[in-house]
VOGU-3710 file (C-alpha; in Angstrom, 3 decimals, decimal comma):
1> mkkinasvlv> 146,438/129,073/63,353  144,519/132,318/63,934  140,960/131,897/65,202  138,027/133,448/63,413  136,420/136,270/65,489  132,897/134,869/65,710  130,478/133,559/68,365  128,974/130,183/67,505  126,210/128,364/69,389  125,606/124,654/69,044
11> iddqeevlia> 122,320/123,167/70,269  121,764/119,393/70,597  120,257/117,059/73,205  123,139/114,570/72,850  126,070/115,392/75,111  128,579/113,470/72,955  127,579/115,662/69,936  128,115/118,825/71,927  131,507/117,656/73,188  132,669/116,742/69,684
21> arlflkrhfn> 131,469/120,065/68,280  132,989/122,087/71,087  136,440/120,381/70,862  136,608/120,875/67,062  135,113/124,335/66,670  137,112/125,887/69,511  140,173/125,412/67,397  138,755/127,647/64,724  136,414/130,217/66,386  136,911/132,636/69,306
31> evttlsnpan> 133,777/131,722/71,162  131,873/128,431/71,058  128,898/127,787/73,341  126,885/124,522/73,611  123,397/123,944/74,875  121,396/120,806/75,515  118,137/122,520/76,519  116,539/124,638/73,711  114,530/126,600/76,320  117,760/128,561/76,986
41> iiktiseknv> 118,372/129,512/73,376  117,036/133,070/73,416  118,822/134,037/76,610  122,136/132,562/75,379  122,032/134,286/72,012  121,378/137,583/73,744  124,137/137,221/76,373  126,785/135,791/74,060  125,999/138,031/71,073  125,793/134,885/68,930
51> gvvlldmnfr> 126,153/135,275/65,122  125,767/131,636/63,974  123,603/128,902/65,435  124,033/125,161/64,704  120,589/123,803/65,577  119,562/120,171/65,944  116,177/119,382/64,440  115,084/116,796/67,056  115,211/117,190/70,806  113,062/114,339/72,158
61> ygyengkegi> 113,627/110,660/71,804  111,124/109,067/69,483  110,315/112,350/67,699  112,183/112,404/64,390  110,085/114,648/62,185  112,195/117,778/62,654  109,234/119,915/63,771  110,939/120,971/67,019  113,962/122,245/65,120  111,667/124,221/62,768
71> ywmkeiaqif> 109,829/125,649/65,762  113,002/126,887/67,429  114,322/128,149/64,183  111,267/130,341/63,746  111,650/131,621/67,333  115,265/132,615/66,731  114,496/134,234/63,391  111,651/136,290/64,878  113,726/137,706/67,695  117,193/137,774/66,133
81> pdvkiilmts> 116,660/138,151/62,374  120,393/138,767/61,777  121,493/135,436/63,316  122,378/132,756/60,693  121,022/129,255/61,355  122,442/125,902/60,215  120,195/122,875/60,741  121,515/119,447/61,897  119,755/116,123/61,644  120,691/112,462/61,998
91> yadvhtaveg> 118,132/111,479/59,478  118,231/112,159/55,777  114,936/113,962/55,788  115,454/116,183/52,792  111,868/117,445/52,838  112,163/118,937/56,312  115,657/120,302/55,550  114,330/122,037/52,433  111,463/123,515/54,468  114,057/124,914/56,858
101> iklgavdyll> 115,993/126,466/54,020  112,851/128,086/52,648  112,210/129,566/56,099  115,640/131,172/56,133  118,220/128,607/57,327  121,526/129,125/55,441  122,242/125,399/55,131  121,780/121,933/56,674  124,108/119,206/57,795  123,611/115,448/58,288
111> kpwendklle> 125,038/113,733/61,406  127,627/112,359/61,771  129,233/115,231/59,969  132,532/115,581/58,221  134,653/118,171/60,037  135,793/119,916/56,851  132,221/120,197/55,641  131,078/121,531/59,057  133,840/124,131/59,091  133,110/125,227/55,511
121> iikhavklvr> 129,376/125,768/56,237  130,000/127,764/59,454  132,687/129,923/57,776  130,178/130,731/55,032  127,546/131,693/57,594  130,059/133,973/59,399  130,778/135,707/56,077  127,101/136,334/55,634  126,851/137,848/59,139  129,811/140,152/58,438
131> kqskaatitv> 128,439/141,186/55,055  125,066/141,950/56,593  126,670/143,905/59,424  128,772/145,943/57,000  125,708/146,753/54,866  123,775/147,851/57,999  126,445/150,434/58,802  125,948/152,202/55,476  122,146/151,918/55,208  119,866/154,666/56,484
141> dyftgqseai> 117,519/152,673/58,741  115,218/155,494/59,689  113,638/158,209/57,593  112,218/160,978/59,734  111,223/163,782/57,382  111,196/167,554/57,723  107,691/168,385/59,020  107,536/169,984/62,411  105,258/167,314/63,877  107,430/164,305/62,868
151> lkayktaeri> 110,675/166,004/63,980  109,053/166,675/67,354  108,064/162,996/67,624  111,576/161,763/66,915  113,169/164,362/69,268  110,928/163,044/72,031  111,864/159,478/71,120  115,613/160,288/71,380  115,126/161,752/74,855  113,126/158,845/76,299
161> aktdvttlil> 115,365/156,240/74,668  117,959/157,019/77,332  115,482/155,872/79,969  113,253/152,884/80,551  110,061/154,921/80,748  106,897/153,121/79,546  105,886/154,673/76,242  102,645/154,786/74,251  102,799/155,509/70,532  99,647/156,860/68,922
171> gengtgkfvl> 98,818/157,092/65,244  96,749/155,777/62,374  97,590/152,461/60,701  100,614/152,738/58,429  102,076/155,891/60,010  105,228/154,154/61,285  104,520/153,204/64,843  106,646/150,044/64,601  109,537/151,981/63,064  109,440/154,529/65,884
181> akyihdqsir> 109,360/151,789/68,559  112,390/150,089/66,927  114,072/153,497/66,790  113,685/153,967/70,521  115,058/150,470/71,179  118,025/151,045/68,866  118,922/154,341/70,553  118,841/152,769/74,006  121,373/150,773/76,032  119,253/147,730/75,255
191> rnqpfvhvdl> 119,992/147,971/71,549  121,973/144,710/71,435  119,214/142,803/73,332  116,018/141,290/71,942  113,333/143,511/70,359  110,035/141,466/70,388  107,028/142,720/68,474  103,637/141,411/69,451  100,553/142,251/67,333  97,872/142,056/70,007
201> gslnenlfes> 95,198/142,787/67,443  95,802/139,486/65,652  96,378/137,397/68,791  93,649/134,788/69,429  92,002/135,223/72,807  92,472/131,565/73,620  96,224/131,890/73,015  96,663/135,241/74,792  98,147/133,960/77,995  100,235/131,117/76,579
211> elfgyvkgaf> 101,685/133,397/73,866  102,534/136,291/76,153  103,355/134,566/79,440  104,417/131,051/78,336  103,455/127,642/79,725  104,956/124,519/81,344  104,700/121,001/80,073  101,224/119,543/80,802  99,532/122,928/81,292  97,081/121,962/78,566
221> tdahqdsmgr> 96,537/119,171/75,966  99,188/120,202/73,473  101,768/121,447/75,951  104,407/118,797/75,337  107,280/120,822/76,677  108,002/124,047/78,604  107,731/127,194/76,520  108,616/130,780/77,356  106,223/133,530/76,349  106,903/136,752/74,480
231> fekantgtif> 107,674/138,700/77,654  110,440/136,235/78,642  111,809/136,229/75,108  112,146/140,017/75,381  113,982/139,781/78,745  116,848/142,384/78,997  115,483/143,933/75,821  112,235/145,620/74,645  108,723/144,222/74,098  106,555/146,198/71,694
241> ldeignvplh> 102,886/145,556/72,285  101,233/146,799/69,114  97,457/147,531/68,860  96,983/147,386/72,615  93,620/149,048/72,217  92,257/145,772/70,767  92,877/143,714/73,877  89,526/142,441/75,250  88,562/143,957/78,587  88,626/140,640/80,465
251> lqskllqviq> 92,278/140,085/79,483  93,520/143,588/80,291  93,841/142,852/83,979  96,286/139,998/83,262  98,376/142,324/81,121  98,276/145,078/83,750  99,557/142,629/86,435  102,656/141,741/84,446  103,418/145,344/83,459  103,037/146,503/87,093
261> skevirlges> 104,957/143,738/88,790  107,607/143,104/86,065  107,000/139,416/86,760  105,411/136,696/84,680  103,829/133,426/85,718  103,659/130,689/83,094  100,462/128,776/82,586  100,499/125,647/84,795  103,068/127,164/87,146  102,773/129,132/90,389
271> kprpldvrii> 106,238/130,727/90,712  106,691/134,207/89,339  109,658/134,815/86,995  111,275/138,305/87,237  111,462/140,399/84,064  113,909/143,082/83,067  112,195/144,450/80,009  111,330/147,827/78,505  107,692/148,145/77,501  106,493/150,186/74,497
281> tatnenlqqs> 102,829/150,051/73,371  100,991/151,412/70,412  97,477/151,890/69,143  95,354/153,611/66,502  92,418/153,761/68,951  91,434/156,788/71,041  92,149/155,166/74,390  90,786/158,071/76,426  87,419/157,584/74,765  87,706/153,853/75,286
291> vidrrfredl> 88,247/154,471/79,010  85,105/156,696/79,102  83,196/153,941/77,251  84,509/151,345/79,768  86,156/149,353/76,945  89,660/150,009/78,329  90,838/149,927/81,905  91,737/153,316/83,297  94,532/151,898/85,482  96,091/150,126/82,481
301> yyrintvsie> 95,836/153,321/80,414  97,812/155,330/82,936  100,274/152,448/83,448  101,250/152,374/79,750  100,975/156,140/79,171  103,819/157,566/81,191  104,981/159,275/77,996  102,999/159,288/74,758  104,218/160,148/71,266  101,739/160,917/68,465
311> ipplrerred> 102,759/160,268/64,835  100,848/162,426/62,372  99,179/160,936/59,307  100,918/161,526/55,986  98,174/163,913/54,805  99,233/166,281/57,646  102,874/166,225/56,685  102,643/166,704/52,919  106,137/168,241/52,785  107,500/164,784/53,558
321> iiplldyfih> 105,709/162,972/50,725  108,267/163,630/47,957  111,336/163,015/50,205  109,682/159,706/51,275  108,993/158,887/47,663  112,690/159,399/46,747  113,746/157,392/49,789  111,615/154,372/48,891  112,579/154,495/45,218  116,265/154,382/46,236
331> ymshkyglpe> 115,654/151,637/48,809  113,512/149,402/46,552  115,845/149,850/43,526  118,780/148,687/45,706  116,711/145,839/47,146  115,793/144,402/43,721  119,018/145,360/41,977  117,238/147,633/39,513  118,230/151,098/38,153  116,659/154,057/39,949
341> kkvdatimkk> 113,887/155,661/37,963  112,644/159,255/37,962  109,241/160,788/38,674  107,944/163,670/36,635  107,249/166,946/38,476  103,635/166,890/37,359  103,129/163,477/38,869  104,861/164,614/42,068  102,283/167,345/42,485  99,464/164,901/42,067
351> leaykwsgni> 101,055/162,594/44,689  101,350/165,466/47,077  97,661/166,148/46,677  96,589/162,489/47,153  95,033/161,736/50,518  97,218/158,624/51,388  94,595/156,969/53,565  97,048/154,052/54,040  99,767/156,528/55,104  103,442/155,600/54,705
361> relqnrvera> 102,691/151,880/54,314  100,526/152,657/51,247  103,267/154,867/49,792  105,920/152,169/50,322  103,795/149,489/48,738  102,937/151,635/45,705  106,553/152,593/45,147  107,737/148,987/45,473  105,154/148,018/42,815  106,275/150,826/40,529
371> vvlaegeqie> 110,004/150,067/40,836  109,355/146,483/39,776  106,748/147,134/37,012  107,823/150,422/35,393  109,067/149,730/31,890  110,374/153,173/30,924  112,939/155,417/32,520  110,269/157,246/34,488  107,623/156,021/36,922  104,074/156,735/35,779
381> lhdmgfsdld> 100,875/156,856/37,799  99,682/153,498/36,437  102,944/151,903/37,574  101,927/152,779/41,118  98,448/151,319/40,652  96,700/154,683/40,256  94,117/155,697/37,764  93,379/159,298/36,764  90,051/158,926/38,638  91,882/158,098/41,888
391> ikmddeniav> 93,928/161,301/41,764  90,956/163,432/40,681  88,783/162,214/43,436  91,488/162,960/45,989  92,024/166,482/44,601  88,364/167,057/45,266  88,813/165,738/48,822  91,631/168,289/49,381  89,333/171,066/48,025  86,664/170,137/50,529
401> tlsdvekski> 89,200/170,282/53,339  90,362/173,771/52,247  86,746/174,909/52,115  86,221/173,691/55,661  89,305/175,741/56,761  88,018/178,888/54,961  84,571/178,582/56,485  86,056/178,142/59,935  88,333/181,165/59,555  85,383/183,353/58,449
411> qeclimndnn> 83,329/182,308/61,464  86,255/182,939/63,754  86,765/186,492/62,447  83,088/187,279/62,651  83,058/186,413/66,325  86,240/188,442/66,981  84,634/191,459/65,299  81,209/191,067/66,888  79,711/190,199/63,464  80,821/193,529/61,986
421> isrtaeqlgi> 80,957/192,822/58,213  83,315/195,740/57,344  85,946/194,925/59,973  85,768/191,194/59,232  86,222/191,772/55,503  89,180/194,091/56,167  90,847/191,541/58,473  90,388/188,782/55,868  91,732/191,063/53,094  88,620/190,758/50,906
431> sraalyrkme> 85,780/193,059/49,894  82,420/193,220/51,658  80,771/191,781/48,557  83,215/188,867/48,467  82,596/188,193/52,165  78,818/188,142/51,679  79,256/185,654/48,757  81,352/183,387/50,898  78,961/183,632/53,846  76,102/182,654/51,484
441> kynisnt> 78,172/179,819/50,040  78,941/178,384/53,510  75,493/179,247/54,929  77,013/181,523/57,639  74,768/183,927/59,413  76,007/187,171/60,962  73,145/187,437/63,450
//
């Protein structure tokens, strides 16, 4: 009988269960790994390139509510979203099993299992992994655009991806900092290792150390077992520290120590644990100003800023708005199994003029809404949640911006020509009278 080419991981605290699973599954799958300690899950999945996990829901004697299984399931799903998880329990706790299914488990199994049923469920999970992998090979994961600024950003990203240089990504909210960080990871030799995203802006100060650095059993009241932090979970891969500008000053030194030493010490422990991890950070803050204002440590700033990449806001790359619109319409239509709808040229012009304060994230959300709600063959402005007033107001904002540019250009030419009206008007390609009117309009003096 030919074995199925798949890597399966079985996790249970009962040795007899692991032996039984290993003996049976090795007859059907190329690689079967067993674990009794859930603390080693992340490392094992990474090293063995596991596709399917068979996860027990209870790891400690006397605890039969399945919460530990749900906890570890969430950890796996966060770091390895493509891994398929099957839950196991000795107790017919349908409520907890259903919770697990809602959270993303592909199925659940009651112990003692029937071998035929076990094999059937795992084979189904393997098919899902392969289907997902095949789809990923034909899907465009990254949309760059054609504006000079964004092409420059991605070109820099490609170059640094070949190294482990610490990288800082700058840009407003919604410009695609997470996407660029993932792009760097996926272009690197660490692409098959964990990519761990940490939103430092939403991390509670009281949980900062335990979440990032981990803790040992008994370190604090609710520390019932050892737990690795986000840095350890990212070991051999990449950790993406998003919104690093929001880290309180008194916690920045702890972060600096880990980044400098590439070692982490869990709460309640004294021994340092070595890290092999690439570090990418991002912020929408002006960190240089924060350093001046003493809100951000200068040494931490230079430690994370070996190379910086700035992503321009969407209003500064307007040539990318319509290609992005088309991209998201195609993506969302495929996602929801709906026919692709068109956008009228008149509406496209209005969308190009809109300010997009929420950047690409706003565009994506509005397109997703429109794809689902549009009733006709074409997408209208109201399908995207716009009113005529929204677009009108933003047209006015664009006009103000152009006025500012015109005023600045006139002042620049006046200085270059020593306030000579005739030469300035000639350089600008307008009459003296027109120049005087514009100077009056913008309150520009030539003295």
